C-alpha positions as CSV (number, residue, x, y, z in Angstrom):
1,M,0.0,0.1,0.0
2,G,1.6,3.2,-1.3
3,E,1.7,6.5,1.0
4,A,-0.9,8.1,-1.7
5,A,-3.5,5.1,-0.9
6,R,-4.7,6.1,2.3
7,P,-7.7,3.6,3.2
8,D,-11.1,4.7,3.9
9,A,-12.0,1.8,6.2
10,V,-10.3,-1.0,8.0
11,L,-11.5,-4.5,9.2
12,I,-9.8,-5.5,12.6
13,P,-10.1,-9.0,13.9
14,S,-12.2,-9.3,17.0
15,S,-9.3,-11.4,18.2
16,C,-7.5,-7.6,18.9
17,K,-10.0,-6.5,21.2
18,R,-8.6,-5.8,24.7
19,G,-10.5,-4.5,28.0
20,S,-12.8,-5.8,30.3
21,N,-15.8,-3.7,28.9
22,S,-17.4,-2.3,25.9
23,R,-15.8,0.8,25.9
24,E,-12.6,-0.6,26.6
25,K,-12.9,-3.0,23.8
26,I,-13.9,-0.4,21.4
27,H,-11.2,1.9,22.2
28,S,-8.6,-1.1,21.8
29,I,-9.8,-1.3,18.2
30,L,-9.8,2.5,17.3
31,D,-6.0,2.2,18.8
32,I,-5.0,0.3,16.1
33,A,-7.8,1.6,13.3
34,E,-6.6,5.4,13.7
35,P,-2.8,4.7,12.6
36,A,-4.1,2.1,9.9
37,L,-6.4,4.8,8.6
38,G,-3.8,7.4,8.8
39,V,-6.1,9.5,11.0
40,D,-4.8,13.0,11.3
41,K,-6.1,14.1,14.7
42,A,-4.1,17.6,14.2
43,A,-6.6,18.2,11.5
44,G,-9.5,16.9,13.7
45,E,-10.1,13.8,12.1
46,H,-11.0,10.4,14.2
47,A,-11.6,6.9,13.5
48,Y,-15.3,5.7,14.0
49,Y,-16.1,2.5,15.5
50,R,-19.3,0.4,13.7
51,S,-20.4,-2.9,15.1
52,V,-21.1,-4.8,11.8
53,P,-21.9,-8.7,11.6
54,F,-18.9,-9.7,9.3
55,T,-17.6,-12.9,9.4
56,S,-14.9,-14.0,7.0
57,P,-15.3,-17.8,5.0
58,D,-12.7,-18.8,7.6
59,G,-15.1,-18.0,10.3
60,S,-13.2,-15.1,11.7
61,S,-15.2,-12.1,13.0
62,Y,-14.4,-8.4,12.2
63,N,-14.6,-4.9,13.4
64,L,-15.3,-1.9,11.2
65,A,-13.6,1.3,11.7
66,T,-14.1,4.5,9.0
67,R,-12.6,7.8,8.8
68,D,-16.0,9.1,8.0
69,P,-18.8,8.9,10.6
70,Y,-21.3,8.4,8.1
71,D,-19.8,5.7,6.4
72,T,-21.2,1.8,6.5
73,F,-20.3,-1.6,5.5
74,L,-22.7,-1.6,2.5
75,H,-24.2,0.9,0.9
76,P,-27.1,2.0,2.7
77,T,-31.0,1.6,2.7
78,G,-32.3,3.7,-0.4
79,H,-28.9,4.1,-2.1
80,P,-29.2,3.3,-5.7
81,R,-26.9,0.0,-4.8
82,E,-28.4,-0.8,-1.5
83,K,-26.9,-3.5,0.5
84,Q,-24.1,-3.9,-2.5
85,P,-20.2,-3.4,-1.5
86,R,-19.1,0.2,-1.0
87,Y,-15.2,-1.2,-0.6
88,R,-12.6,-2.7,-2.4
89,W,-10.5,-4.8,0.2
90,E,-7.1,-5.5,0.3
91,D,-5.4,-7.8,3.0
92,G,-2.9,-6.3,5.5
93,E,-0.7,-7.6,8.4
94,G,-2.3,-9.2,11.4
95,G,-5.3,-10.1,9.8
96,I,-6.3,-6.3,9.0
97,R,-8.0,-5.7,5.8
98,F,-8.0,-2.0,4.1
99,G,-10.9,-0.6,2.5
100,F,-11.2,1.4,-0.4
101,L,-14.4,3.3,-1.6
102,I,-15.2,1.7,-4.9
103,E,-16.3,5.0,-6.5
104,S,-16.9,8.6,-5.1
105,E,-20.3,8.9,-4.1
106,V,-22.9,11.9,-3.3
107,I,-24.9,11.1,-0.2
108,I,-27.9,13.4,0.5
109,G,-26.6,16.1,2.7
110,Q,-23.1,15.0,2.1
111,S,-20.6,15.3,-0.4
112,R,-17.3,13.6,-1.2
């Protein structure tokens, strides 16, 4: 993955979760997601956690994180490509998968 290719989303294996409560577990995923997404905190960027029911063919479960608070795993209800994939996925180290939006989109009230 080159420097110019900053992912829009990451899938992080659930096995990476750490902590004794939900808040700690979510933050442990975000601690991995923010550098993987290239989040620039100085510019006000954040990673956003999504609980998605994604399980790979080998049975591993994943957690989704995005740089955009409105992004979802699949195209949302009402979108012309409803329930179809939004991302092209690439494998990374440690089981992390990097997602790149398939195409630029315009969502009502939001532009890209």
